[in-house]
Each structure stands twice: as C-alpha cells, then as structure tokens.
C-alpha positions, 0 to 999 in steps of 0.5 A: 474525545468527541472532537476526535470522533467527529474528526474521524467521521466528518473529515477523515472518512470522506477524505479516505472514501474520495481517495479510494474512489480515485484508486478504484478508477486508476486501473481504467485510466490510460497508462503513464510513464513510471513516475520519477517521484512517489505519488500515492494517488497513482496506486493501481494505475497502469504504467510503463517503464524501462529497466536497461540493466537490473542491479539485482533481483531478490525474492521477497515473501508473498504469502500464499503465492510464495515469493515475489521476484523484485528487480532493482533497476536504475530509478525504479523497482519491478516485480517480475512475477512469483515463484514458490521456489525460494532458491529460484535463480531468476534471470532477466536481462531488463527491457520495457515493462508494462504493469501497474503501480503499487508500493514497494516492499518496505523493510523499515521497522514499524516504530521507525515508520511512525517518525519517517514521513517520507513517501513510500517508494513505488513498484511496477508490477509486471503484467504479464509476469516476466522471466518465466515466473508465475503471474502477479496478483492483480490490484485489489482496492479491498486491500487498502484499509479504511477504518475511519468509521471504526475509529470514530466509534472507538472515540465515541465509546471512550467518551461514553466510558469517560462520562460514566466514570465521571458520573460514578466519581461524582456520586462517590463524592456526595 
C-alpha cells in the first residue's frame, strides 16, 4: 500500500501535471486539421474540419445548457451548438467547421469502459456555434480530473490503518 501511495505521489501526479500543462497550452497553439486518429494530447486544441454531408444530427444532454446538437459526419463528429428545446429540428447542410477538440460523448456502460482500452473518439466543437444554435461552452482545464494526490493520501491512510490493526492483533496474541 505504501508502494502504491508512492507510485501515485512520485510518478502519476507529475505525469498528470505535465499532461494538464500541455492541455492548458493547447488553445494558444495554431489550429490543426481534424486528426484522423484519436489523440488525447490534442484536447482543447483549435482545429478545422470539413463535413460535406452530415449523416445525422442528434441532441445529447448538456446539463444547464440543455442539449448539444452533434452532427455525425464522415470521419468526424461536430458539436454544432446548444439548445434548450429537446424537440428542436436542427438542420445543417455541412461545410467547413472551426473550433476546438474534446472527447465525443461515450454511451458505453462504465463497466464496459474498464475493459475497453480503445481511445475515446474526438469531437470538434464549433466556435462560433452553427445552425442558429446557442454558443458552446469554451474548454475548461478545470474539468479534467487530477486526483492523484488524494489517491496517494488514500493509500497511505490504508497503510496506517493496516499497521494499527496489525499492532492490535499482536497485542491480543500476547
């Protein structure tokens, strides 16, 4: 348990902080073409893509903003904007889209995700919003979890509790 705490503290925490620093710098980097393969180091990076003919546009829950309109295009998904109307009939003919990259909504159950190591699909979030929809939420590095310090503390706490139980067991034996 101590080894796991040290691993979280000395290895995972610095790795995650370096990753977060990279993500924080991504919005200021020059735009790129929408990537052909998922790459989490590109999150929050500005990108440009072309969607000639969306196969479908569906509404996906977006919390306080209502619903996100997501167009499924050949080779990419585009978040067009937001609406509060669940019955909105969003129409968009396609075209060039500029915005930033984030993860596409994932409908896999939590347990299935534990055994599936395939990378999450990327989503191009249009900036500004398209098809007469409300604006998309700008990227926020604060939404990326970083709990490795808490995990380290948890493992050290477990080790301390195990030590106390061991000492109590030895006392009872005597």
